[in-house]
C-alpha positions as CSV (number, residue, x, y, z in Angstrom):
1,M,12.3,-3.3,5.7
2,N,15.0,-4.5,8.1
3,F,15.0,-1.1,9.8
4,T,11.2,-1.0,10.1
5,E,11.0,-4.5,11.6
6,E,13.7,-3.6,14.1
7,L,12.0,-0.3,15.0
8,I,8.6,-1.9,15.7
9,H,10.1,-4.8,17.6
10,G,11.8,-2.3,19.9
11,I,8.7,-0.1,20.2
12,A,6.5,-3.0,21.3
13,K,9.0,-4.2,23.8
14,D,9.6,-0.7,25.3
15,V,5.9,0.3,25.3
16,I,4.1,-2.8,26.5
17,G,6.9,-5.1,27.6
18,S,5.7,-7.9,25.3
19,S,6.0,-8.9,21.7
20,V,2.4,-10.3,21.6
21,V,-0.6,-7.9,21.6
22,T,-4.3,-8.9,21.7
23,F,-6.4,-6.6,19.6
24,G,-10.1,-7.6,19.5
25,E,-10.2,-11.3,18.5
26,N,-6.7,-11.2,17.1
27,K,-3.3,-12.0,18.7
28,I,-0.6,-10.0,16.9
29,D,3.0,-11.1,17.2
30,F,5.4,-8.2,16.8
31,G,8.4,-10.2,17.9
32,S,8.7,-12.7,15.0
33,K,10.2,-12.1,11.6
34,F,7.8,-10.1,9.5
35,R,6.5,-11.9,6.5
36,R,7.5,-10.5,3.1
37,L,5.0,-11.2,0.3
38,P,4.8,-9.8,-3.2
39,M,1.4,-8.4,-4.0
40,A,0.6,-10.9,-6.8
41,D,1.4,-13.8,-4.4
42,A,-1.0,-12.3,-1.8
43,V,-3.8,-12.1,-4.3
44,V,-3.2,-15.7,-5.4
45,E,-3.0,-16.9,-1.7
46,Y,-6.3,-15.2,-0.6
47,T,-8.4,-15.7,-3.8
48,E,-9.0,-18.5,-6.2
49,L,-7.0,-16.8,-9.0
50,S,-3.8,-18.2,-10.4
51,H,-0.7,-16.1,-11.3
52,S,-1.6,-16.5,-15.0
53,E,-5.1,-15.2,-14.3
54,L,-3.7,-12.0,-12.9
55,K,-3.1,-11.0,-16.6
56,D,-6.7,-11.9,-17.4
57,A,-8.9,-8.8,-16.9
58,E,-12.2,-10.8,-17.3
59,K,-11.2,-13.2,-14.5
60,M,-10.4,-10.4,-12.1
61,I,-13.5,-8.5,-13.0
62,D,-15.7,-11.5,-12.4
63,L,-14.1,-12.0,-9.0
64,L,-14.6,-8.3,-8.0
65,L,-18.2,-8.4,-9.2
66,S,-18.8,-11.4,-6.9
67,K,-18.2,-9.0,-3.9
68,K,-21.6,-7.4,-3.8
69,E,-20.7,-4.8,-1.1
70,L,-18.1,-3.4,-3.4
71,G,-20.9,-2.1,-5.6
72,A,-18.7,-2.2,-8.7
73,K,-20.1,-2.0,-12.2
74,K,-18.6,-4.1,-15.0
75,E,-18.4,-1.2,-17.4
76,E,-16.3,0.8,-14.9
77,L,-14.0,-2.1,-14.1
78,A,-13.5,-2.8,-17.8
79,K,-11.8,0.6,-18.0
80,L,-9.0,-0.4,-15.6
81,S,-5.7,-2.0,-16.6
82,T,-4.8,-5.5,-15.3
83,A,-2.4,-3.9,-12.9
84,K,-5.1,-1.7,-11.3
85,L,-7.5,-4.7,-11.2
86,M,-4.9,-6.8,-9.4
87,V,-4.4,-4.0,-6.8
88,L,-8.2,-3.8,-6.3
89,C,-8.4,-7.6,-5.8
90,F,-5.6,-7.2,-3.2
91,E,-7.5,-4.4,-1.4
92,E,-10.8,-6.3,-1.4
93,F,-9.7,-9.9,-0.7
94,A,-6.2,-10.0,0.8
95,E,-5.6,-6.8,2.8
96,E,-8.0,-7.5,5.7
97,K,-6.5,-11.0,6.2
98,L,-3.0,-9.6,6.9
99,I,-3.2,-9.8,10.7
100,N,0.4,-10.4,11.7
101,P,3.0,-8.0,10.4
102,T,3.4,-8.5,6.7
103,F,5.4,-6.5,4.1
104,I,3.7,-6.3,0.8
105,T,6.2,-5.8,-2.0
106,N,6.5,-5.7,-5.8
107,Y,3.9,-2.9,-6.4
108,P,2.9,-2.2,-10.0
109,T,4.7,0.9,-11.5
110,E,1.3,2.1,-12.8
111,I,0.0,2.9,-9.3
112,S,3.3,4.2,-7.9
113,P,4.0,7.4,-9.8
114,L,6.8,8.6,-7.5
115,S,8.6,5.3,-7.0
116,R,11.8,4.1,-8.8
117,R,11.4,1.2,-11.2
118,N,12.8,-2.1,-10.3
119,D,16.1,-2.8,-12.2
120,E,15.0,-6.4,-13.1
121,N,11.3,-5.7,-13.8
122,P,10.4,-2.2,-15.0
123,D,6.7,-3.0,-14.6
124,E,7.2,-3.0,-10.8
125,V,8.8,-0.5,-8.4
126,D,11.0,-0.8,-5.3
127,R,8.3,-0.2,-2.8
128,F,6.8,-1.9,0.3
129,E,3.8,-1.3,2.5
130,L,3.6,-2.9,6.0
131,F,0.2,-4.3,7.0
132,I,-0.8,-5.3,10.6
133,N,-4.3,-6.2,11.7
134,G,-5.5,-5.6,8.1
135,W,-4.3,-1.9,8.4
136,E,-1.7,-0.2,6.3
137,I,0.9,0.9,8.9
138,A,3.8,2.0,6.8
139,N,4.6,2.9,3.2
140,A,8.2,3.3,1.7
141,F,9.9,3.3,-1.6
142,N,13.0,4.2,-3.5
143,E,12.4,7.7,-4.8
144,L,12.2,8.1,-8.6
145,N,15.1,10.5,-9.6
146,D,14.9,10.3,-13.4
147,P,13.2,13.5,-14.6
148,F,12.2,12.0,-18.0
149,D,10.6,8.9,-16.4
150,Q,8.9,11.0,-13.8
151,A,7.5,13.4,-16.4
152,D,6.1,10.5,-18.4
153,R,4.5,9.1,-15.2
154,F,2.9,12.4,-14.4
155,K,1.5,12.6,-18.0
156,S,0.1,9.1,-17.6
157,Q,-1.5,10.0,-14.2
158,M,-3.1,13.1,-15.8
159,E,-4.7,10.8,-18.4
160,S,-6.0,8.6,-15.7
161,H,-7.4,11.6,-13.9
162,A,-9.1,12.9,-17.0
163,A,-10.6,9.4,-17.4
164,G,-12.2,9.7,-13.9
165,D,-9.5,8.5,-11.5
166,E,-9.7,11.1,-8.7
167,E,-6.7,9.7,-6.9
168,A,-4.4,10.1,-9.8
169,H,-1.4,12.4,-9.3
170,Q,-1.3,15.8,-11.0
171,Y,1.6,17.1,-13.1
172,D,4.2,18.8,-10.9
173,A,6.4,21.0,-13.1
174,D,8.4,22.4,-10.2
175,Y,9.3,18.9,-9.1
176,I,10.4,18.0,-12.6
177,L,12.6,21.1,-12.8
178,S,14.2,20.1,-9.5
179,L,14.8,16.5,-10.7
180,E,16.5,18.0,-13.8
181,H,19.0,19.6,-11.5
182,A,19.7,16.2,-10.0
183,L,18.3,14.3,-7.0
184,P,20.6,11.7,-5.4
185,P,19.4,8.2,-4.6
186,T,16.7,8.8,-1.9
187,V,14.3,6.7,0.1
188,G,10.8,7.9,1.2
189,F,9.4,6.3,4.4
190,G,6.2,7.0,6.3
191,I,4.7,5.2,9.3
192,G,1.2,5.6,10.7
193,V,2.1,6.4,14.3
194,D,-1.6,6.8,15.3
195,R,-2.6,3.4,14.0
196,L,0.5,1.8,15.6
197,I,-0.4,3.3,19.0
198,M,-4.0,2.0,18.6
199,L,-2.6,-1.5,18.1
200,L,-0.3,-1.3,21.1
201,T,-2.9,0.2,23.5
202,G,-5.9,-1.8,22.3
203,S,-7.7,1.4,21.3
204,T,-10.5,0.9,18.7
205,S,-11.0,4.7,18.0
206,I,-8.3,6.9,16.7
207,K,-9.9,9.8,18.6
208,D,-8.7,8.2,21.8
209,I,-5.0,8.4,21.0
210,I,-4.4,11.5,18.8
211,L,-2.7,14.3,20.7
212,F,-4.9,17.1,19.3
213,P,-8.3,15.8,18.3
214,T,-10.5,18.0,16.2
215,L,-12.9,20.0,18.4
216,K,-16.2,21.2,17.0
217,K,-18.5,23.8,18.6
218,K,-21.7,22.3,19.8
């Protein structure tokens, strides 16, 4: 997170000569310390739920059903775990409000099949995502290097996929075999360069800034 913050501070200064960017109606400050906020705290801050109610599936389902444009059905939401319901509440109510750079941390293990468990809380992983202007700009985590834990996670993901979760990860036997031969402590990091350029240049369409836009025959 320190590296990411320093990197984006420098990019903003070098590219536009300022740490403050106006994007639409929002003024985004790239120069200040980026906020660090656990996902559960973000949900509590931007909804009427309390921390204890994040363990109450019915409370979260009622909140999600109140957002008509989500088009969710109660019977479908009832199939989700409280961890997945909390993530859905974050995506629907908190994410769009993260205008200034904010690191969201403490992701549930259940939705992070490739991330290493936190030593103090195995229900969470060592992972962060950076949000700016309501957009996900970066995703990073300590790589899971335990082959037994990874195999169990893949099996759990396959069960979710069979239950209808199209985003669930498939079982990767080659990866498990590689882990069994040992993977050193490793960090995965990805940054959405296109979205970052959009923010710095005030571009509202990604087609305006990608180097090789898809061309279709008329």
